[in-house]
N, C-alpha and C positions, 0 to 999 in steps of 0.2 A: 505493499499500499504507499507507492510514492507521494509526494506534495500534491500531486494533481488527481490522485485517487481521494486525499485528504479534502482537498477544496472540494469536489464532487460530491463528497459524500455530506458536507456541512451546507452547500446549497440546496441539496436533496433534502435535508432534516428543514431548513429554511422555507422549502418550497410546502413540504407537508405542514408545519407550523403556519404558516399563512394562506393556505390555500381557501378559495371559496366554496369550493366541491367539497372539502373533506371534514367532517366533525370527527375530535378524535376524543376518545374515552378519556377519564380524569386520569387514571393509573397511568396509561400510555402516554398522556401529555408531559406528565411529570418525567417519565422515562426518557424521553424524546429531549428534553430541556436540559437534563443532566448530561446525556448523550451529548449534543452539541457542544456544551462546555467543556468536554473532554477531548472531544476533536478538535476545537477551536485553540486551546491549548498545547496539544500535541503540535499542530500546525505552525504555532508561533516557535515552537522549541525548534523545529525543523527549518525554520529559515535561519535559525542562528548558527546552522550547521554548514552553509552555504560553502564556506572556505576551507571547512574541517575535511580529514581523511573521508575520501569517498567509500574505500574499502568498506571500513566499518559501518559507516551510516548505511550503506546497502543491506548489509546484513540484519541490522536491527530493525530495518523497515520490512525485510525479507519475514524477519521472525512475526512482526505484526499480521502482516499478510496473510499467515498461517494460521491465526487465529479468527481472523473473522472475512467471512466473504462478504465482498465489497456490494455484491449485486442482493444482498438478504434482504434489505427494506425495499427495493423497488420490487423484488420478485412477490412478497409477501402485499404488497399494495396493489400491483397487478392481477392479484389471483382474488382478493376480495371485489377488485372492482366490477371485474368480468363475471363474478357469482351475483353480483346485485343489481339484476335486472330490472327492479322494481323503481330505482332512483338513478336514471340515467345521467344526473346533472348533480348529484351529491350522493354522499354515502359517509357511512360511520366507520372509522379506522379502529382495531383494535388490535395494538400490538403484545397480547398476552402470550401468544404463541412464541415471541421471539423472545420471551424473557431471558431463557438460559443464555442465546447467543449474544445478546446484548450485555448481559453482566460480565461473559467472557470478554467481550471487546475492551468493555470499561476496564477491566482488571488489567488486560493485556495495554492497555493505553497506558496506565499509571507504570507499570513496568520499563514501558519504552520511554517515559520522560525521564525515568531516573537513569536510565541507559544515557539517554540524551546528555542528560546532565553531567554524567560523569565522562561522556566523550568530549564535552566541551571544558573540562578540568583538565583534559590530558592534550587538549590541543595544541598547548604551548611548547611540551616535551616533544611533540613529533617532528622529526627530522627527516628529509630527503636521505636515501642511501648514498648519494654522492653531494657532500656539501661545500665541496668546492667549486667556487664560482668564477675562476680563472681558466680561461680558453687558449691554449696554444696556438698562436698566431703566425703563420709564414709572413712575416712582416715584407719578403722580398716576392710575394704573391705576384704572379704576371697575370692580367687581366685575359681570361678566355670567355667573357659572358658576350652574351648574344643578345642584342636588344640593349634597352633602357639607358642608350647614351645621353638623350636629354635629360633624365633624371640623375644620374651620374654628376651632368654639368651643373644643374640646379642646386644640388644640394652641395658639391663641394664649394661652389660659389657662396651658399649660404653659410657655410661653417669659415668661409675666410672672410666674413665682414668684420675687418677690424677696427672701426667705427664704432660698435657695439662691444665695450670694455666688460660687461656684465656677464658672468656664465650665463648660455643660453641652452637651450636644448633644439635639436633638429631632428623629425621624426619622419620615417618610412612608415607607412601603416598599409596593410593590406593582409589578404586572404591566406590561410595554414599553405604553404608550396609552393607561394608565387615568387619567392626567389629575394625576401628582404635580407636574409643573412648574406647571401651571396653579394647580392647589390651593397651591403654594406662592409663586406671586405674588400670590394673592388674600389670602393671609396676611401677607405682608411688608408691603403695600400697604394694610392694613388701617388705620384711623384709631387704634385702640387701640394698635398696634405703633410707626405712626409717633411717635407721642405717648412712648413709654415708652423707646424706644432714640435715642440721642443718634447715632449712627450704623448706616447700614445698606447691606450690600454682596452682591452677587450673583458667584456664580464657578460656570462651568460647567465642571464635572471631565472626565467621561468616562472612558473604559478605560483611557488612557495616560498620562493628565497626573499628574505628581509633585508632591510640596509646593512643590518651587522654582517650578515652573509656576503653580501656584496663588499664592502669594506676587507674582509679577508682575503677575497678573490684579488682585490687590486692589490694587499700586500704580496700575495704570491706570486701575482704578473711582476711586480718590480722587485721581489727577490729572484725572479729568473735572470735579471738582467746584471751581469758580474761587478758591473760598476757601483751598485747600490745594494745596500741590505737594510730594509725597513723590519722593525722588529714591533712597534706600536702603531696606534692610530694617530697619535699625536706625531710622530716622525713622518706620519705619509701626509696629515694635511699640511704641516709646515713647508715640505717640500713642493707641495701641489700649489700652496699659495702662492709661490714666488715664479712659477713657470707657465707657459702655455700650453696645454694640456688638451688632449682630445679622448674621450673615454668612450666606448661604445659600449650602452648596455642593451643587449640583444634578447629580445622577446620578452618584454615588460608587460604584465599582467594586470598591475596595481598602481593607480595613479598616485598613490602615495609616496612610491618608490622616488618619484622626480622629486616631490616636495620635501623630503625627509633630505636628500641628497642634496638639493639646493642648500639648504640652512646648515649644512657644513662649512660653506663657503659664501658668509655673508658679504665680505668684503673683498671677492674676487674682480680685479681689474685689469685681468691679463687677456682676456677675451678668447678664454679658453672655451670650450665647447663639447657637447652632449650627444653623442650620435644614438639615437634611441630608434629601437626595431619592436612595433607592436601589432598585435590581430586587430585591438580596440580602439577606436574613433576616439572614445572618449579618454583614454590614457593620450593619445596623441594629442588632442585638444586642449586636455589640460595643463601638458608641458609646453609646448609649442604656439608661435603666432599662427592662429588659422589661415589667416592671409598670405602669411611669407614662409613658413616653417616647416610645412607639411608637407610631405611627397607621398601621394597615393601612387601605390606601385601596380602599374597596370598588367593586364594580362599578356600574352605574345600575340601577335597576329600570326596570320596563317603562314605567310613566308619565313617568320622567326622560329615558328613551331618547327615546322620541317626541316628548316636549317639545323636545331638543334639537334633533332630526332636523328638526322642522317649523320651528324658528326658523332653521335653518342653510340650509334650501333657500328659504324663502320671507320670511326676514327679520320678519313679523309673524307670529304665529299666526293672526291673524284672518284671513288671505289664503289659508289653505288650503282649498279646495274640499271640501267636506263628503264627496264621492263617494271622496274620496282616503285619507280618514281610515281605513278599514277596511286596505288594502294597506299603506298608511304604518304603520300599527301593527305590522303583521306586520314588514316591512322592518326596523324598529326593533328589535323581537323578535329576529330572524336576526341582529344585530351584539352579541347577548350581552352587553349592559353596556358594552361598550369604547367610550369616548367616541371616540379616535380613528378608530376604523372608523365610528362614525356619522359624523362630520365629513367622513369621506374618501367615503362613500356620498353623503351630504349634497350634497357638492360636485359629484358625479358628475350627481345629480338634478337640480340647480340648473340646471347648464350644458345640460342635454340640453333641447332644445324640446319633449319631448314630455312633456306633462303628462296624457295619458289615463290612464283607469282601467285598460286595458289593458296599457299598458306597465310601470305600477307593480305589476300582478298578475304580470306578466312577471318582475320583480325580486325580488317577494317570493316566487315560486315557485322562484327562480335558473334560471330558463329561459333567459336571455342572460348575458351577460360582464360585469353590472356589478359582481356580486361578486367576482367571479375578477381582474377587473381591479383592483379595490380593494384587494384582498389582494396583487397585485404590488408596488403601488404601496406599501404598509405593510413590503415585505419589508426596506428600508433602514433601518427603524426598529428591527426586530426581529431582524434577523440577528445583530448584535453580542451579543446574548443566547446565541446558538448559537455563534458564531465565538471567544468568549471561554471555553467551556467549559472545564474542565480535560481533558485528552486522555480519560481514563477514561469520560468520561460523554457524549461526543458521539454515538458509535453508540447508547447506550441511548437519548439523547433520541431519535434520530431513530428508532428502531426503535419508538416509541410510535406512530407515524403508520401503521404497518401496518393498526391497526385502522380501522374506518370513523369519518366524522364524526361528532362527537357520540356516540360508543359509551362506556360506563361499560365500563371494563377491569379486571377481577380482576387485581390485584397478584400471586396467587399465579401467575396464566397468564404474565404477564411474567416473572416470576423464573424459570421454567422455560425459557420463549424465549432472555431473554438466555443461562442457563447452556449451553443447547443450541447458540446461535451462539459460544460461546467468549468472550462479551466481558467475563467477569470472571475473576478471578485468586482463588480462595478459596486461604485459608491454614488453618493448624492451630488458630487463634484465633478465625476468622471463617470460618463454615459460606458455603455458597452461598447460603442464603437470609437469612442476616443481612446479608450483603454487599449482596444486591440489596435489600433493604429500606432500608439506609443510602443507596443509590443513587438510591431513588425519593424519599427524604424530601430528598434534596439537590437534586434536581431541583425539587421542590415549594416548597424554601425559595429556591429561585432564582426562582420566579414563572414557571418554564414548564410545568409540569404543576400540574393542579389536583386536589386532593381531592374524592372523588364522597362516600364513605362510609367510617367506620372501623369498626375491630373491635372487639370485646370487649375486648381489651387496649390499646386507645387507638392502633394503629398504623393506617397506611392499609390500607382493604380493597380500595376498587375508586379508580380515579384518571380522569382525562382530561386532553383537549386542549381550548384554546378554540380555535375556529374559524380565528384568526389564525395560529394555531401549528400546527393540523394542516395548513393549507397550505403554511406556511413548510417543514415537514418533508418534505411532498410533493415540493416543489418543491427544495429543496437534494438529496432523495435520488435524484431522477430525474436532476439532474445529473450527480451522483457515480455512477450506476448502483448504487447501494446499493438502494434496491428502486424496483419499478415499480407502480402500481395499476391495475387494469383494471376499468373500472364498466361499460363499455359495447360493444359490437361492435366502434364504430370504434377504441376504444383497443385492443383486442384485435389490432386488424390492422395498426396502427402499427409498423412495423419500426423505427424509429427511436427508439420507445417502450421496445421490448421486446428489443431487440439487446443482449445481453452482460450482462443483468441480473442483479444476485447474488440476489433476492429477488421472487419476484411476489405480488401481495395481487390475491386475487380478491374484489371487494366485490359480483359477481352472478353468483351460480353457473351461471345460466342458460349463462353464457358457453361452459361446457364443452362443452354440447349444439353447439356451432356449429363444424363442421369447420374451418373456416379460423383460427380463434381457437387452437385444439386443434393443427393442424399449425405455425401461428407460433410457438406455445410450444416445441414440439419443435425447429424450425430454429433459431431464434434464441437460446435459453437453455439449450440439452443440455448445453453445456459449461461453463456459468459458475454457473445457477442452484443455490443452498443452501437457498432456503426456498421453499415453497409453501403460503401460507395462505389460508384460505377462510374469510372471516368475512360471508359475505351473506346474507340470510335464508333459512333451512332449506329444503332441498330435498327433496322427499318421495320424488321418485323417482331412480334411480340416473343419473347422468351421467358420461361417461367422464372419467378423470385422465390427464394426460399423465405416462406413467411412463418416458419418455426422459432424465427429467432426473437423469442418472446420479449426483452427485455433492450430491443433496438431504442435508442435514442436519436439515431441519424439513418435516414435512408433518404439516397442522392440517387436517381435514376432518370436523370433528365435525359441522358442518352441513350434510354430504351424506351420505345414506343409501347404505349399500351393502347389498345383501341377503345377500351375505356376504363373509366375509373376502378382500380382494382380493390374489390370489396374486402378480402381478406387484409388488406392493409389496416381494417378498423380493429382486428385485433390485437395490433401493436400499439398499446396505450400509454406506453412509455416515451413514444415518439415525440420529440421536439422540434425535429427538421426533417419538412417531408419535401421532395421536389421529383417530380416527376410527368413525363409528356404523354397527354391522353386526349380525348375529345372534348373537354373541358368542362363535362357534366358530372356535378359532384353527388353523392349520395348524402340525403338528409342525415344519415348518421355520423356524416364527419364528426361531428361533436362531440364523438366517444373518443375522439383523441382529445381529451382534456387538457394535457400536458402541451399542446402543441405551440411553438413560438412564432417557427417559420412555414409558410405554406407557399410552395411555388409551383404553378401550373401551367405549363406551357402547352398549346395547342398544337398539333400537327397540322401539315397544310391539307386542305382537301382540293381536290380537282374540282370537285362539284361547290360550288358557294351556296351561302344559304344568307337570305337577306334577316333572318330571325337570329336574335343574337341571345345566347343561352343565359340564364340567370343561376345565380348561386343560392343554394338552398337557404331558406331563413335561417335554420340552425346555426349557420355561420356567427351569428349574434350572441350564439352561446359559448363562444371560443373565447374565454376572457383573457387568456393568456397570449393571444396572440400578438406579437410585435410586427410583423413583416407580412404583408399581403401581397401575392404577386399572382394575378390568374388571368391571362391575357383575355383580354376583348369581352368579359362578364359583365352583366349588371349587377348590382348588389341591391337586394329587396329593401322595402322600408317596413321595420316592425312596427306592430300596432301599440306596444307597450315601451318602456324608457328604458330599450335595452343600449348600453353602449361599449365599446370596446377601446377602455382607457388605456392600455398598453401599446395600443399600437401607434407605430412611429413611423413606419413604411407601408402607404398604398401605391401600388404599379400597375402600370398597364390596364388601366380600369377605364369604361367607357365613359363619355359625357354625359351619360344619361344618370349615371350614378353620382355626379358631382352636384347634387343638390343640397339646399342648406338641412334638408332633413335628414341627410345620410352623412355629408362632411361633418356637422355639427356633432355627431356622435362620436367624434375622433379628436377627443379635447386634447391631445398631445401629439398630434401628427407634425412631423417633421418633413416629409419627403412625399410628393405626391407626383405619380406619374400617369397621363391621361393619353390613351391610344383611342383614336377618331378613325375608323373605318368607313371609307365610303366608297360606293360602287362607281366603277368607269363613268364617266359624263354625266354623274351626279350632278344637281343643281339643288338638291335640297338644303335648307338650313338648319343647322342644329342650334339647340339651345346655348346661348351665351354662358357656359358655365363660370366664366371668368368673374362675373358678378357674385357668385356664392363664396371665391375664395377668400375673399376678405376678411371671414370670418374665423380662419384657420391662424390663430394669432402665434402659434410656434413653427409655423411653418419656415422652412430654411431653404429647402430647393423645389423647383416645379420643373417638371417638364413634359412638354405637350407637343405630340406628333400627330399629323395627317398622313395616313396613309394612302398612297396613290393621288395627292393633290390635285388638284384642277386650277390652275393659277389663273385661269381666264373668268372663273366664278368664286364667289367667296364663299366656303362652307359654312365658316365660323362667325357668327352675328360678331358684329363689332360691340366692343364694352358700352355700357351705360355710361359708365364714368371714366375718369383718367385716375382715380384712386382705388383702384380693383384691387391692388395687391399689399398682401402685410406688410407693415414696414420692417419687418425681420427675414423677408427675404434675402437670402445670400447667393442664390445661384438660381438662375433662369435660362432655359433651353426652349425655343419656338421653332417650329417645322412645319412649311406647308400653309400657313394662315391666309397670306396675301394680303395683310394690312397695308394700309396708306401709314407713311414714316409720321403723319401728324399724331398718330396713337402711341407714338413711342413716348409722350410727354410723361404720361404714369409709370414708364420703366426708367428713364434717365432721372428721375427725382428721389427714386428709393434710396434712403440714406443709407442703407447697410448693403446694399449689390456689390457683390465681388467678383462674379463670373455671370459672363452675358453671350449666349451661343443662339445666333440667328442662321437657320439653314432652310434651304428649298424655298427662297421667295416668301420669309416669313413676314416680311414687309417688302412691299413694292412699290416704284417710284424713281424717279430719276435723281432726285436731290435730297439730301437728309442734311438739314440744320442743326447743330447740338449747341442749345443756348448756354450763356455763361454760368459756370459753376453748376453744371449736370455731371451726373456720373462721375460724384467724389471719391469713393472708394473703390469704384472699378480696376481689379487687376488683370482679368482676361477678357479679351473680347474675340470673338470669333464670328467672320462673315463669310458665309458658302451659299454660293448659287444665289446671286444678286443681281438684278438687272440696274443698280444704282451706277450712277454716272459723275455727279458731282456729290461732293462730302466735306461739308463745312463746320468748323470745330471753334466753338468759341472761347475765351480765354477762361484759365483756372479749371478746365475739364480734363478727367482723366489723369489727375495729379499723382494718382497710385498705380496708374497701369504698369504692369511688368511685362506682358505676353501679349502680341497681336498677331492673329493669324487669320489670311485673306486667300477664299480659294475660290476658283472659278468664279469670277467678276470680271466679267471679260469687257464692261462697260466703262468700269472704274477709270477715271484719266489720274489720278494720282491719290498719295497717302497723304493727309494732313500733317503739316510740320510741326500743329501742334502737340503731338506725342511725343516729339524731343522732349518737352519742357517737364515731363515726368522725370525724376531723379532713379525711380526705380525700375522704369523702363528699359531692360535689357535681352528681349527676344523677339523676332520678329520672323514670320514663317508666310510667304506668298507663294502661291501656286497656281498656275497656269490663269494667269490674269494678264490685262493689255499690257504692252511694251512699257508705255508710260509708268505704270504702276511696279512694273518689274525693276525699271531703271531706278525709280523714286526709293524702293527696300534697298537696293543696293547702293545708292547714295547715303541712306542712312545709315547702314552698315560698314561703310568708309568712313565717313565723318566722327562718327562717334564709336570709339574702340571697343567700350563697354557693352556694346549692343553686338548680340551673336544672332544666326539665324540661318533660314534656310531658303533659297529661291531656287523656285524651279518652273521651268516652260515647257510642254510636251512639242512645242512646235519650232 
């Protein structure tokens, strides 16, 4: 029972205590409250062991896990709920049958807390096997490094800034195995460095060493020099204060190391430097000036990767047979620019006696075990990045591995899944989404997760894992029964791999059609599986899914087509996240899923279109826990009574007919609304102007409205009755296909908190758009796409906070207003397929202002 399991158990108890569906008998209520206190105390103790010995900690946790089945509460609740058929929306919970189980757990928890206390008491005495911090360095090292020439030059220049006399740190930061140590070695052995500094030393730090160990390493390093012998720290300080020195602190994990080191030299005025390498951006930013003194070590490009692989395999590039170049380049590309992986693969290839094209093609296509073996070899280098994570991030990081290799992961999906798994503990000042985003950014800053794409607000939109970390996640997860990946039939039939898995990840949806795999899932995981996620290629034919996994919290089957809503899902009463693709017609019994927080239903495409829109069952209003409702093109019925969905914060893909005051008024905490307006081709029908109802959503922050197949010659949506139709708290607005006149922009441009505005597909029409003085005061991102705009005039004081401007397919636009340059924060411009004069204007802006970067492209 790790930290994530404790967090999940804690939140499960909270849910039971606060549920409007459940009345708990008096003795059971007392038992639950006391158990909650034990779990909370145990969780706090576990936090304190973050930087302590992981091996003993894991032993303690495993002992607790053996004393209490983590699913015992949910199993009991599910059983009672399914038996109580007379009360579909409420039932009484009696935990007397679990009295012995809970008593055993509470006793084990108290024993575990004592073990934690003893472990904390022994933490200071624990030492690493090798206390020596010094590293034998060949100071006559000749550089054979490939690439990074720009990084070497910049770092050397920063180290030699003689006009800064105080001791300063210059940091190299990057992912494990990216070459930070090699780069640092190349720098300190450079002639410009050796001639500039009087003394150079190298200290390997690692995740556990403190300042005392580092100082001992200095003394060892200096004693290796025949000309000087240091016996005490005082002698070391006196000597270092009088010279210009360069000390390399390699592989630093704790930001306090730099602060403690700097305190030792408060009066240093010799322009001495510390070159610090780390995997953690927090350490680098804390030690160095972010704007000048940090070098982010990049991945190798394709040419550099192939050069390194060829050199390590053959010793001389000229010895590589020409027929091996094509598969060799593919092998190098599969290493995704990571030097350590390239070197490891090269070592395997060089030791192999098989230098045939056939063998190298197998390696390139991953048809043999070369990459698998290489990733296993690298696990010892990568594992500390996971092992020394704070407790609250470990499960979140491993969970990123449930997605397929090289998959672009939407952070919005990750946020919902983490929340459904109860990995997070939101509080009154931090919502689930904000907390999740912080966690993602923390993992990125630790160089574990990579940013793929950023959103219009500058936050991470999609992310991913390097292949070496994906394999590490899969390996650690399988070992700890955190999740198991099924890629092939062989995987599906592996009892060892399937047995007692908490989560099942299907990366090949065809597996569901294999009876043995289907039966194996039900046999080995029925009592343990919490998640079933299907991220294989979309499957157009219906395949059976195992519904015997009664404790499922997450079922993500968007890539599988169901002809109709699967009724057997309704037995999975512990579901918190349900995503699937079907005809969009939900059963009235959907309310049996009383735990559901995220409901996502996509409709499959029909060759035959139907003018009649489907309607959600009235029982949807009984699902009080819903936070996210996304059902493509369905109408929401109006209940006769006063039912509300207090917890609903996102309502997406809704039809305009459901955007009435009678419906929207029942979502008092709604923050994000997405409206989908489907019209028949050549339709001239005018829809209700739902905009007039949106002003009642006082907490709304994001609004997206899309007209599917818009007819720009006729106005499908009525114009707003008022220019003050949007709530003042709106931060993000996206409109598509409305065809409004630019005159109606007044209600948008005056919004006091609007930061993001996206106008696509003739959202507004007309040759001229004039923005008056002082409008769009907080706008940071503006997108114009597919517009007939010709003249664009901007008054003084507008767009003062604009950071990014994107213009696409605006063929008639003459120029970009120069007033954009008045924003000091304006740094990015993107112009694609616009008029020649607009293209020229964008290039002129980038040329005149060095800080403005961008992308300009024209297809003709």
